[in-house]
C-alpha positions in Angstrom: -127.0 -14.3 23.7 -125.1 -17.2 24.2 -124.3 -19.0 21.4 -123.3 -23.0 20.7 -121.6 -24.3 18.2 -121.0 -28.1 16.6 -119.6 -30.7 19.4 -120.3 -28.3 22.4 -121.9 -29.6 25.2 -126.0 -28.5 24.8 -127.9 -27.5 28.0 -131.0 -30.5 27.9 -133.7 -27.8 27.7 -131.9 -25.8 24.7 -131.3 -29.0 22.9 -135.1 -30.5 23.0 -135.9 -26.8 22.0 -133.6 -27.1 19.3 -134.3 -30.2 17.8 -138.2 -29.3 17.6 -138.0 -26.7 15.8 -135.1 -27.8 13.3 -136.8 -30.8 12.8 -140.0 -29.6 12.2 -138.1 -27.0 9.4 -136.1 -29.8 8.1 -138.9 -32.7 7.3 -141.4 -29.5 6.2 -138.4 -28.2 3.6 -138.6 -31.5 2.1 -142.0 -32.4 2.0 -142.4 -28.8 0.6 -139.8 -29.6 -2.3 -142.2 -33.1 -2.7 -145.5 -30.9 -3.3 -143.8 -28.5 -5.5 -142.7 -31.4 -7.5 -146.4 -32.0 -7.9 -147.3 -28.8 -9.7 -144.9 -29.6 -12.0 -148.2 -31.1 -14.3 -149.0 -27.1 -14.4 -146.1 -26.2 -16.6 -147.1 -24.5 -19.9 -143.2 -24.2 -21.1 -139.9 -25.7 -21.1 -138.4 -22.7 -19.3 -141.2 -22.8 -16.5 -140.6 -26.3 -16.3 -136.9 -25.7 -15.6 -137.4 -23.1 -13.3 -139.8 -25.1 -11.3 -137.5 -28.3 -11.0 -134.7 -26.2 -9.6 -137.1 -24.6 -6.8 -137.8 -28.5 -6.1 -134.0 -29.7 -6.0 -133.3 -26.4 -3.6 -136.5 -26.6 -1.0 -135.5 -30.5 -0.6 -131.7 -29.1 -0.3 -133.2 -27.0 2.7 -134.2 -30.4 4.0 -130.6 -31.7 3.7 -129.0 -28.7 5.3 -131.0 -28.8 8.3 -130.6 -32.8 8.8 -126.8 -32.5 8.6 -126.9 -30.7 11.5 -129.5 -32.6 13.0 -127.7 -35.8 12.9 -125.0 -34.9 15.2 -127.6 -34.1 17.8 -128.5 -37.9 17.6 -131.2 -37.6 14.9 -132.3 -40.6 12.4 -132.3 -38.3 9.4 -132.0 -41.6 7.5 -134.8 -42.6 8.7 -136.9 -39.4 8.4 -136.1 -39.2 4.6 -136.8 -42.6 4.0 -140.1 -42.5 5.2 -141.0 -39.4 3.4 -140.0 -40.5 0.5 -141.9 -44.3 1.1 -144.9 -42.1 2.1 -145.1 -38.9 0.0 -149.2 -38.8 0.6 -149.9 -39.4 4.3 -146.3 -39.5 6.1 -146.8 -41.0 9.5 -146.6 -37.5 12.4 -145.2 -40.0 15.0 -142.3 -40.1 12.3 -141.8 -37.1 10.9 -143.6 -33.6 11.4 -144.4 -31.1 8.8 -146.4 -28.3 8.6 -149.7 -28.4 7.4 -150.3 -26.5 5.0 -147.4 -29.1 2.9 -149.6 -32.5 3.4 -150.8 -33.6 0.1 -154.6 -33.3 1.3 -154.1 -29.6 1.9 -151.6 -28.7 -0.6 -153.5 -30.1 -3.8 -156.8 -28.0 -3.1 -155.2 -24.8 -3.7 -153.8 -25.5 -7.3 -156.0 -25.7 -10.4 -153.2 -24.6 -13.1 -150.1 -22.4 -13.7 -151.3 -19.2 -12.7 -151.7 -20.9 -9.0 -148.3 -22.0 -9.0 -146.9 -18.4 -10.0 -148.8 -17.0 -7.2 -147.7 -19.3 -4.5 -144.2 -18.3 -5.0 -145.3 -14.8 -5.2 -147.5 -14.3 -2.5 -146.7 -16.8 0.2 -142.9 -17.4 -0.2 -142.6 -13.3 1.1 -143.6 -15.2 4.5 -140.9 -17.9 4.2 -138.2 -14.8 3.5 -139.2 -13.1 6.8 -139.5 -16.4 8.8 -136.5 -18.2 7.7 -134.5 -15.2 7.5 -134.5 -14.9 11.5 -132.6 -18.1 11.8 -129.7 -16.1 10.4 -129.5 -15.1 14.2 -129.9 -18.4 15.7 -128.0 -18.7 18.7 -127.2 -22.9 17.1 -124.1 -21.3 14.7 -124.1 -24.3 12.6 -128.4 -23.2 12.4 -127.2 -20.1 11.9 -124.5 -20.6 8.7 -126.8 -22.4 6.4 -129.9 -20.3 6.7 -128.3 -17.5 5.0 -128.1 -20.0 1.7 -131.3 -20.9 2.5 -132.6 -17.3 3.1 -131.0 -16.2 -0.1 -132.6 -19.6 -2.2 -135.7 -18.3 -0.9 -135.6 -14.7 -2.2 -134.8 -16.5 -5.6 -137.9 -18.5 -5.0 -139.7 -15.3 -4.5 -138.4 -14.0 -7.8 -139.4 -17.2 -9.4 -142.8 -16.2 -8.7 -142.6 -12.7 -9.9 -140.8 -14.0 -13.0 -143.7 -16.7 -13.8 -146.6 -14.2 -12.8 -145.3 -11.7 -15.6 -144.8 -14.4 -17.8 -148.8 -15.4 -17.5 -149.9 -11.8 -18.7 -147.5 -11.4 -21.2 -148.6 -14.8 -22.7 -152.9 -14.8 -21.5 -152.8 -11.0 -21.4 -155.9 -9.3 -19.6 -157.1 -12.7 -18.8 -153.8 -14.1 -17.2 -153.7 -10.9 -15.3 -157.6 -11.8 -13.9 -156.7 -15.3 -12.6 -153.5 -13.8 -10.7 -155.4 -11.6 -9.0 -158.0 -14.2 -8.3 -155.6 -16.3 -6.6 -153.8 -13.7 -4.5 -156.2 -13.8 -1.2 -156.0 -17.4 -0.6 -152.6 -17.8 -0.9 -151.7 -14.7 1.6 -154.7 -16.1 4.0 -151.6 -19.0 4.3 -148.7 -16.1 4.0 -150.3 -13.9 6.7 -150.6 -17.5 8.6 -147.2 -19.0 8.4 -145.6 -17.5 11.3 -148.3 -18.6 13.8 -150.4 -16.4 15.9 -149.5 -13.0 16.8 -151.1 -13.7 20.1 -149.0 -16.8 20.8 -147.6 -16.8 24.4 -147.3 -20.3 25.4 -144.6 -21.4 27.3 -142.3 -23.1 24.6 -142.7 -20.2 22.2 -141.0 -18.1 25.2 -138.7 -20.8 25.4 -137.4 -20.1 22.3 -137.1 -16.5 22.5 -135.2 -17.3 25.8 -132.4 -19.3 24.1 -131.8 -17.5 21.0 -133.5 -20.0 18.6 -136.2 -17.5 17.6 -135.4 -13.6 17.0 -138.6 -12.0 15.8 -142.4 -12.5 17.0 -145.0 -13.6 14.6 -145.9 -9.7 14.7 -142.8 -9.1 13.4 -142.8 -11.3 10.8 -146.4 -10.6 9.4 -145.5 -7.2 9.1 -142.4 -7.9 7.0 -144.3 -10.1 5.1 -146.8 -7.8 4.7 -144.3 -5.2 3.5 -142.8 -7.4 0.7 -145.7 -8.9 -0.3 -147.2 -5.7 -1.3 -144.2 -4.4 -3.2 -144.3 -7.5 -5.0 -147.9 -6.9 -5.9 -147.8 -3.1 -6.6 -144.8 -4.2 -9.3 -146.9 -6.9 -11.0 -149.8 -4.5 -11.4 -152.1 -6.1 -8.8 -154.1 -4.9 -6.0 -153.3 -5.9 -2.6 -157.0 -7.1 -1.1 -158.2 -6.0 2.0 -159.7 -7.7 5.3 -157.5 -11.3 4.3 -157.6 -13.5 7.6 -155.0 -15.5 8.4 -155.5 -19.1 7.6 -153.4 -20.1 11.1 -153.9 -23.8 10.6 -152.1 -24.2 7.8 -148.9 -23.6 9.6 -150.0 -25.3 12.8 -147.2 -28.4 12.9 -147.7 -31.7 14.7 -147.1 -31.3 18.7 -143.7 -33.2 19.3 -143.8 -36.3 20.4 -141.1 -39.1 21.7 -140.9 -40.9 18.2 -140.4 -37.7 16.3 -137.5 -36.7 17.9 -135.6 -40.1 17.4 
């Protein structure tokens, strides 16, 4: 696999694919931080609030890391962050590209109390660990380098979810455990759909593999996701639901537009 570093001349098609993937990740990471910040209203204790705030900072940091390597590629990253900050509830898909699950109208309906916040990080974050981990082997070396840090912090977000879930059980007992269990299926559907459809054989997806920008298939990521989430639910004494269908709509992003890449 041919690799490229900062200041290397990039083939036109490779550069286009790189910007497509990287801008989607950068914008989505920052928007994800904005959504996580909204869940502060559910924090039950000072430590819960502190740890959630740390997650917000790190998610926005992931956006920053990605924007830092997008800027030398000719992307106006300042315009992107300003748009997200000024339009947090309804960003324009012609100006930024974010995962559907991080749009406010989709996100808000999943959260009713702190148990949902705990379960999101426990059940959805394993998908981010599996999905984003592949970029540690990206053919674009700047992305490879920042992805190691992002991956480590995502594992920390998973640990936060397990900790938060244990606290729910500690303070709310069996009632808390029941709330956590009830929340598993809705978040598991999101986690299963995080990497996209395993049957995706589109031309652009094939290009990502050809260029070494994606390393794992959607099926491989789903399999890794199931391994991680099964282990974490077992640790919490929760059951793995059967026959949960993946919600691919929460992963789907906006089609690339010329405006989104300027």
